[in-house]
N, C-alpha and C positions, 0 to 999 in steps of 0.2 A: 254537388258533387255527382251526382246522378243522373243531372239532366243536362250534363256536359256531354255533347254531343262526341266528342275523341275519348271517353269513357265508358268500357264494355263495363266493367263489373266496379263494385267498390266494398269491402269486406272490411268488417267494425270489429274490433276487440278492445273492451274495457281492461282486464287483467291478464295477468300471465298464467295464473294456475289455472286449474283443469276445472270445465264447468262440472255442475251437478250432472251430465250428461256425460262424462266421463273422459279422460283425456285427449282420447280421439278426435273429440270435438274441438279442441285446441285449433284457431286457424294458423298458424306456423305448420302442420301437418298439411293444411290444404294449399300452403306456400311453395312446400320443397323442390327443388329444383326446376321450377314450371315458367320461369322467362328467364330472358334473355340478358335482361337490366334491369337492375333495383337500385334505385337511391335513396338513403334517409336526409331526410331536411335538416335534424338537430344532432348533437352531440351526444346525444343519450342514449343508454345502452338498450333500450328495448328497440327502438329503429334499426339501431347495429345489428341486430339478433336479426331481426325481420329480414334483412336486408341479405344479410351471409346466406339464410336459409332459403331466399326466396331464386336467387340468380346463381345459372351454372355459366355464366361467361364475364359478364360486366358488374362489378358493385361498386356506387360511390355512395361517400361519405365522409362525414367532419370527426373532426379529430381537435384538442385544444392542445398547443405548443405548451402550456406551462404544466401538461402531466405527461411526462414521458414516455410513463408506462404505459398508459392508455393508451397513450397514439402508437406506439408499437406495438400492440396486440393490432389494432385498427388497419396498422398496414400490413398485415398476416390477411385481415378478416376482408379490405376492401382491395379492388384493384385500382380503382383511382380514388385517392386520399387526398382531401382539402382540410388546410388548416381555416380552421373558424377565427373570423375577424369580428371581433366584441364591437367594433369600432363602425360598422359598416350598417346601413340598413338592412333590415329582417330581406325584405323582396331582394336584395340583391344576390343573396345567394343560389337564387334561380339562376343569373346570369354565371355564378360561379360554378352554377351543374356546367350548364351548355358550355362554357370555356373549356372546361378541363375534358369533355366529350369532344372537341372540335367542333361543335356547333358556331354559327354566329347568330349572335343576336345583338340587334341595335337600341334594343331598350326592353324592359320589362312592362306587362301589361296584365294588369288583375283583372279577371272579367268573373263574373257567375253567371249561372245561364238558368233560364226558366223557359216553360212551354205555354203553348197558346191557353191551355188550361187555369192554369198560374195567374195568367194576364186577367181572363174572365171572373176568376175568385176576386182579383183585387176590386177589379169593375164592380163587382156585385156588393165587395165589404164599403166602399165607398158611398156608391148609391148618389142617392139625391142631397147629401150634406154638401156636397163640394162642388162647385162650379168655380168659372175663371173669378180669378187667378190662378185657383188652385188650392193646393194644402200645401202646410209643413210638417214633418215630421221630429218628433220630439223622444229621443228614447235616454230615459234617467236613471237608468242604471247601468251597475258594471258588475263584473263577477266580485271583486274585493271592495270592500267598507270603504278603505282608506281613499277609493277612487271616486267617491259620493259627491255629486255638491248638494247643497241644502234642496229639500225638495220646492220649499215657498220660492226661491229663487227662477226653479225652471217654470213656475206655476205663472210670478210675473212677467218671465220673458214670453211664453206662449200667449198671455192676454196682451202684450205691448204690440208684438209683432203680428197677431190676426189684427187688431184694429189700425195698426198704422199702414199694413201693405193687403189686409183684405185675406188674408189667408186663413183656411179652417185648420186649425191644431188637431194634429193626430198622436194619440200618445200612444206608444206601445211596451212590452216587456218581455220576459221568457215566459216559459211555463212554469216557473217557480211560484208556488201560493203565495208567498210573502209578499213577492215583487207584485203581483195581483193585487194582492189586498192594498199595499201599499199605491198601488197605480189608481186605484178605485178612491179612497183616502184624498190622494191630490187631486184628481180631476175635479171631485167637489170643491174647493180652494180656488177653479179658474171662474172667472166669470163670464169669459167666452168659452162655452164647455167643448175639451176636445171630444172628438171620436176615438174611442178605448178598445186598441189591439193586443189585451191579453193572451200574449204566447199562442196565439190560434195558428199562424203563421210559419210554413217552412222557410230555410234561409233563402233558397231559391225565390219563393214570395216573397219574403222582406226584401229581397232585392228587385223586383218588378216593382214593389211598393214604392222604393226611395227612387229608384230611376224618375218615377212620373212626378216627384214632388217636385215644390218649386225651391224648398229648405229643407237641412236636416240639421237640427242642434243636440249632439251626445257628448258622451262621457268617452276615456281611452277603454273602450272594449270594442268585440266581434262586429259589433253592428255598426260603429263607424268606421270600421275598414272596409265594410261592406257598403254603406254608403261612399268610401269614397271610390270604391270601383266601378261605380255607376256614372260617377261626373256631377254628380248633384250638388250645388252649391251647398257648402256647409262649416260648420262654426263646431270645432270638437273641441272641449276642455280637459285639461289634464293637470296633473301633480307631478307627484314626485318621478314619473316614469323617465328613462332613459330615451328622451326624445328622439334622438338621433339615430336610435333603430327601432321605433314604434309610431312614431309618427305617420298619420296616414297617406297611402304612397297615391300620388297626383299623378293617373295614366298620362295627362296632355303634358306635364312639364316634367317627367321624370331625366331628362335628358339633363336636365340643369346640373348646376355644382350640388350637390349634397348638404343637408346639414354635417356642421362641422363637430365633432367628438368633443363629446362634452356640453356644449350649446345645452342652456336653459335659455326659456322667454318664448316669444310668438313668431310664426312661423306663417307667411302667406306666401300661398302658390296658385295662382291662376282666382278661381273663385272658391278655392279650400282654405280656409284660415285656423291654426290650430294657436289656443289659447294656451300658455303655461304661466305660475307665477310661484311666487314661493322663495323657498330657501335656495342659494346660488352656488352653495358648494357641489361639491362631486365627490363621492356619490350621497345620495341624499341617505345620513346617518341619524339623524333624530327619530327617536324610535315613537315617536307620536306622531308622526305622520305616515306610519304602517298602522295606527292603531284601528281598534272596533267602530271609531266615530271619524265624522268628517275630518279632513288633516287641514292643518291652517294652509299649507300651500293651493288647497283648491278654493279656500275659505276668502279668500286673496281676489278670486274671479268676481267680477260684481256685473248685475243683471244689465248695467247700466254699458258697460264693456262687450255685452255679448250681444245686444242688443245694435249698438256701434257696429261692429263686425258683419253682423247679419245684413244690416241694412248696405252695407258695402258690397258686399257679395252680393246682393240681389241687385244691386246697380252695374254692378258688371258686366260689360257685354261679355257673349258665351265666347268671340273670337280673340281674346284676352290673349300674349304673345310673353308675357310678364315670366320673371324667371322667379326661382325659389329665392326670398331674401328673408331675413328677420328684422324686425323692428323693435 
């Protein structure tokens, strides 16, 4: 966010309560009536309060139609109230905000920015390890354990794609110590040794790394959405997530018909594939799908399927004009 040339300042906050330096340090005090327009992009109370405090003129926010009391209170807080649509893709919220403000938008384009210094750091990181035809990035982690895929399958996919397409594997993780340990352990099981990036990159630098990749393989996590924003050919692996709301957003084909509410399965859009398997009922109500171990939905995705889809997106021309479609 800081690297976006349109953004002047980013203010971070972790908790509502006052910090150790006193109540005056609350970020809300710094926002108070400083802006003409404030927008909150979710239905949470925290964002609603921040928007109400920050703007002296226009306040845009969301409400849930099935919560009449909350909706009434938000109609007082906000000058522009939008009913939250749980059937729409989350990226579509931007279009809704633009529309309610009278701004015409042809399509939603998701983008992260980086500077030349970030690009230089990525060049130094890759060094002499990467030669034509390039490298593939694998991010085998997600915030929640139920979104994980078996790590040995990532090793198999990494080795097979490296040999078949001549690509140098680059494996990444967050700075979390547990992920870093697992990253290093997993790398030892690969016969084609990957270049490891153990949480040392900012999100902007990660976007730069992904932009230069020939292929990305990852789970239902933030890095996958960053990858999608760069247009890198990719295969994303999803479990019991609400796919119609959270599938990776394809900037090039976002004008096409969206994924239907309740849909489960595979989505192919341009050079982007999202694989989903497992239980067919909505919502996913099997408790063990959300446990602390790999869930059965994810385990139905095979290394063969991932390698097959990866080969297809690598072979697809960049001027592909296909639409969103399920298979």
